N, C-alpha and C positions, 0 to 999 in steps of 0.2 A: 377366584377372590386373588389369587398368588399371580395371576397375569397383572390386574388391575395396581396391584401393589408393585411390580416391577418395572411396570410404565411410569407409575409415580417417581420412581425412584431416577430412571433412566432420565425423564424430562428435568428432574431436580440436578439432578450430576451436571446434563448439557446447560443449564441455567448458568449454574454457578460457575463451570467451565470459560462460558463466553463471558461472562464478566471479567474473571481473573485476567483473560488475554485483553480487553477492552480497558482494565483499570491499568495496566500495565504499559499502554503508550505513550509515548512522549506529549505533553500537553499541545506542542505547535502539530501534532495531527491528527489529534482530536478536533483542534480548532479548525484545521484545514477541511476535515470531513463535515462540521457543519455547515461551512462555509460553500461545499460544493453542493449541500441539498440545497438551498437556497438559490442554486443557481439551475441556468436548463440542463437538462439531461443530453448531453452530449453523445456525437455516436465517434467512435464508441463509446461506452459509458466510462467514467474517471474511474478508476481504481488504485488503490497504492499497495505495494509487493514490501518485503524487507528481503535485506539478503548479509551475507556477508562479504567483504569488498575489503581487501587491504587488510585483513584480521580486525576487520570493525563491524558493526552492526550499522547498517545505513537503508534507507526509506526511498524509493524509487517511485516518482512519479510519472507515468508513461505520458506522452503529449494525449492530447484526447483527439487533435484530429492536423490534417494538413498543414505542412510544411511549420510547424510550429513545435518548440524544445520539447524533451522529457526534462524531468529533473530527478536530481538526485541528492540528497540529505545525509549529513550525519545525526546523531541521534539528540543530537540541542538543538536541532533545525536550521543549522549552517548548509545553507547550497554548497555545494562539493564541485557540479558542474551538472552540463546540459551530456547525455550520455548520445544521442540519438537525434532526429530532427533537426529542422531547418531550413536553409533552401538546399544545403548538401545532403541532408538527412544524415552526417556525420555528426552534429552537435557543435559544443563550441571547441573540441579536442581536447579539454583539459585531463579526460579520464578515457581514452581510445579502449586500453581493457577491460573496461569493465562488463561488456557483455560477454569475455571470454574467459574472463576468471571469478567471477561472482559464484556463490555457493550458498546452501541453505534459505531456498525461494522459500517465501510463506507470503499468502495471498492476507493482506491485513484490512482490506474492506475494497467492497465495490459498489456502484451505484445500482443497486436493481431497480430503480424505478424504470417505468416504461415511457 
């Protein structure tokens, strides 16, 4: 009986933690996730990461494929730069140090569809 009670508590806590994490996301991130869910699955699948960059929280959207540029947004949804991708693979050149100075990586969302 104690085992079932413990399992129920663990499940309840994990669901609560997941809701809190999702609830803390900026609206533009939630909107992008909903948009990605309506699109065809990409290869590699779409994902979103958060980092600390230049002492602020940013959101990184890796490019889904082939010469397309990744996107880096601030917490308000403003596009800061395209850190990589494009024909040269070096992005738009506006945040050349992103990959060497970013910290605190966290996976925010990944498309788990097949």
